[in-house]
C-alpha positions as CSV (number, residue, x, y, z in Angstrom):
1,M,136.0,122.9,181.0
2,V,133.0,121.6,182.9
3,Q,130.7,124.1,181.1
4,T,131.9,122.8,177.7
5,V,131.2,119.2,178.8
6,V,127.7,120.1,179.9
7,L,126.9,121.9,176.7
8,G,128.4,119.0,174.7
9,C,126.2,116.5,176.6
10,F,123.1,118.6,175.9
11,A,124.0,118.9,172.2
12,G,124.5,115.1,172.1
13,M,121.1,114.6,173.8
14,L,119.4,116.8,171.1
15,A,121.2,114.9,168.3
16,V,120.3,111.5,169.7
17,G,116.8,112.5,170.5
18,M,116.2,113.7,166.9
19,T,117.8,110.6,165.5
20,L,115.6,108.2,167.6
21,G,112.5,110.3,167.3
22,V,112.3,111.2,171.0
23,P,109.8,114.0,171.6
24,I,111.6,117.3,171.9
25,V,109.8,118.1,175.2
26,A,111.3,115.1,176.8
27,V,114.8,116.1,175.6
28,L,114.4,119.6,176.8
29,T,113.1,118.4,180.2
30,A,116.2,116.2,180.6
31,G,118.3,119.2,179.5
32,F,116.8,121.3,182.3
33,F,117.7,118.8,184.9
34,L,121.2,118.5,183.4
35,F,121.8,122.3,183.7
36,A,120.1,122.4,187.1
37,G,122.5,119.7,188.3
38,Y,125.4,121.8,187.0
39,A,124.0,124.8,188.9
40,L,123.8,122.8,192.1
41,S,127.4,121.7,191.6
42,Q,128.4,125.4,191.3
43,G,126.9,126.2,194.7
44,D,123.5,127.5,193.7
45,S,120.6,126.6,196.0
46,L,117.4,124.9,194.8
47,K,115.5,128.1,195.7
48,S,117.8,130.2,193.5
49,I,117.5,127.7,190.6
50,A,113.7,127.7,190.9
51,R,113.7,131.5,190.9
52,M,115.9,131.7,187.8
53,S,113.7,129.1,186.1
54,Y,110.6,131.1,186.9
55,S,112.2,134.2,185.5
56,G,113.1,132.4,182.3
57,V,109.6,131.0,181.8
58,R,108.1,134.4,182.6
59,S,110.2,136.1,179.9
60,V,108.6,133.8,177.2
61,R,105.1,133.8,178.8
62,D,103.5,135.7,176.0
63,V,105.0,133.3,173.4
64,V,103.6,130.3,175.2
65,I,100.2,132.0,175.4
66,L,100.4,132.9,171.7
67,Y,101.2,129.3,170.7
68,L,98.2,128.1,172.7
69,I,95.9,130.6,171.1
70,V,97.3,130.1,167.5
71,G,97.1,126.3,168.0
72,M,93.4,126.5,168.9
73,L,92.8,129.0,166.1
74,C,94.5,126.8,163.5
75,A,92.6,123.7,164.8
76,A,89.3,125.6,164.4
77,W,90.3,126.6,160.9
78,R,91.1,123.0,159.9
79,A,87.8,121.7,161.4
80,A,85.8,124.4,159.7
81,G,87.5,124.1,156.4
82,T,88.9,127.6,156.4
83,I,92.4,126.6,155.4
84,P,91.2,124.3,152.6
85,Y,89.0,127.2,151.3
86,A,92.0,129.6,151.3
87,V,94.2,127.0,149.5
88,S,91.6,126.2,146.9
89,L,90.9,130.0,146.3
90,C,94.6,130.7,145.8
91,A,94.9,127.7,143.5
92,K,92.4,129.2,141.1
93,F,94.8,132.0,140.2
94,M,97.7,129.7,139.6
95,S,97.9,129.7,135.8
96,P,101.0,127.9,134.4
97,S,102.7,131.1,133.0
98,I,102.8,132.7,136.5
99,F,102.8,129.6,138.6
100,I,106.2,130.3,140.4
101,L,105.1,133.8,141.3
102,M,101.7,132.8,142.5
103,S,103.2,130.0,144.6
104,F,105.4,132.6,146.3
105,L,102.5,135.0,146.9
106,A,100.1,132.3,148.0
107,C,102.6,131.0,150.6
108,C,103.3,134.6,151.7
109,L,99.6,135.2,152.3
110,M,99.1,131.9,154.1
111,S,102.1,132.3,156.3
112,T,101.1,135.9,157.2
113,L,97.6,134.6,158.1
114,M,98.8,131.7,160.2
115,G,102.1,133.1,161.5
116,T,103.9,129.8,161.0
117,S,106.3,128.6,158.3
118,T,105.9,124.9,159.1
119,G,102.1,125.1,159.1
120,T,102.2,126.9,155.7
121,A,104.5,124.3,154.2
122,A,102.2,121.6,155.4
123,T,99.1,123.1,153.8
124,M,99.7,125.6,151.0
125,G,103.2,124.3,150.3
126,V,102.0,120.7,149.7
127,I,99.4,121.9,147.2
128,C,101.9,124.1,145.4
129,I,104.5,121.5,145.0
130,T,101.9,119.0,143.8
131,L,100.7,121.5,141.2
132,A,104.4,122.1,140.2
133,S,104.8,118.4,139.5
134,T,101.5,118.4,137.4
135,L,102.4,121.5,135.4
136,G,105.9,120.4,134.7
137,A,107.5,123.3,136.6
138,D,111.0,123.2,137.9
139,K,110.6,121.7,141.3
140,V,113.8,123.4,142.6
141,L,112.5,126.9,141.6
142,A,109.0,126.0,142.9
143,G,110.4,124.7,146.2
144,G,112.5,127.9,146.6
145,A,109.5,130.1,146.0
146,I,107.4,128.1,148.4
147,L,109.9,128.2,151.2
148,A,110.6,131.9,150.7
149,G,106.8,132.5,151.0
150,C,106.5,130.3,154.0
151,F,109.2,132.3,155.9
152,F,107.9,135.6,154.8
153,G,104.9,135.5,157.2
154,D,107.0,133.8,159.9
155,R,109.1,137.0,159.9
156,C,106.4,139.7,159.3
157,S,103.2,138.3,160.8
158,P,102.0,139.6,164.2
159,M,100.9,136.0,164.9
160,S,104.5,134.7,164.6
161,G,105.9,133.2,167.7
162,S,109.4,134.3,166.7
163,A,108.3,137.9,166.4
164,I,106.7,137.7,169.9
165,L,109.8,136.1,171.3
166,V,112.1,138.8,169.8
167,A,109.8,141.6,171.2
168,N,109.9,140.0,174.7
169,L,113.7,139.6,174.7
170,T,114.4,143.1,173.4
171,K,111.7,144.7,175.6
172,T,110.0,146.2,172.5
173,K,106.5,146.2,171.1
174,V,105.7,143.5,168.5
175,N,103.5,145.8,166.5
176,H,106.3,148.3,166.0
177,N,108.8,145.5,165.2
178,V,106.4,144.0,162.6
179,G,106.0,147.5,161.0
180,R,109.7,147.9,160.7
181,M,110.2,144.4,159.3
182,A,107.5,145.0,156.8
183,R,109.2,148.2,155.6
184,T,112.6,146.6,155.4
185,A,111.1,143.6,153.5
186,A,109.4,145.8,150.9
187,V,112.3,146.1,148.4
188,P,113.4,142.4,148.7
189,F,109.7,141.4,148.3
190,I,109.3,143.4,145.1
191,L,112.6,142.1,143.7
192,S,111.6,138.5,144.5
193,C,108.2,139.0,142.8
194,L,110.0,140.2,139.6
195,A,112.5,137.3,139.7
196,Y,109.7,134.7,140.2
197,A,107.7,136.3,137.4
198,V,110.6,135.9,135.0
199,L,111.4,132.4,136.2
200,G,107.8,131.5,135.8
201,T,108.2,131.5,132.0
202,T,110.0,128.2,132.3
203,V,106.7,126.4,133.1
204,N,105.1,124.3,130.4
205,T,102.1,126.5,129.4
206,S,100.4,123.6,127.6
207,A,99.8,121.7,130.9
208,V,96.4,122.0,132.7
209,A,96.3,122.6,136.4
210,P,94.2,120.1,138.4
211,D,90.9,121.2,140.1
212,V,92.0,121.7,143.7
213,S,88.5,122.7,144.7
214,G,87.3,119.3,143.5
215,M,89.9,117.6,145.7
216,F,88.3,119.1,148.8
217,A,84.7,118.7,147.6
218,T,84.3,115.2,149.1
219,T,85.2,116.5,152.5
220,F,84.3,120.2,152.7
221,H,81.5,122.5,151.4
222,L,83.5,125.5,150.2
223,S,81.7,128.8,150.3
224,W,82.7,132.5,150.6
225,L,80.4,132.8,153.6
226,V,81.1,129.6,155.5
227,T,83.1,126.5,155.1
228,R,81.8,123.5,157.0
229,S,83.1,119.9,157.3
230,R,81.0,117.1,155.8
231,N,82.8,114.4,157.6
232,R,85.4,113.9,160.3
233,C,88.3,113.0,158.1
234,P,90.7,116.0,157.6
235,V,92.3,116.1,154.2
236,L,95.2,118.3,155.2
237,P,98.3,117.2,157.2
238,E,98.8,118.6,160.6
239,G,101.2,121.6,160.8
240,N,103.0,122.8,163.9
241,G,102.2,126.4,164.7
């Protein structure tokens, strides 16, 4: 009964925190002290609680390190203009007749590169849904293709935090897991491409896609060799890796 109450309190804290916009770190910290207090009430010593806490942190150590490295890498990509260059390069191939398919493939490539679904949605996904509105494509279909592509890399990328976490919890190697996931995803990926290719025929082919490269021209100098920032104002929203 007490365990149910404690879990209910923690769930309530999460719900209230999300509603009020409280940082998730603060909510999780409060949850830690809540569960630590419950452990003390059950007779566990502070030393044993500290030992268990250290063991839990150690089990996700590689995930924390990965997030730090990926966060720094993505920040460098944004500052250098690498992400805008990749977005503008993919946008060049998005003709109206295959727009739905190309949105899916572009988000697949970006999410595999970054290893994050939210970061992909905040970069490539924003551009794709903007193009969908301009071309008159079905936003529901475009949104589905974008989200599917965003989660593709979050599942199959070796940079994905969830992939690292699964490997740590199951005591397996992330490279082997990624290889297996890529093999099991091959058939669904091909079927998805065929489906999006057919659904892409619903796009108004008379529409003209906007010049995405021109959108970034005022901020970045886009080049195949190097992409450098012309000013300090980023044009892409921040994404959480």
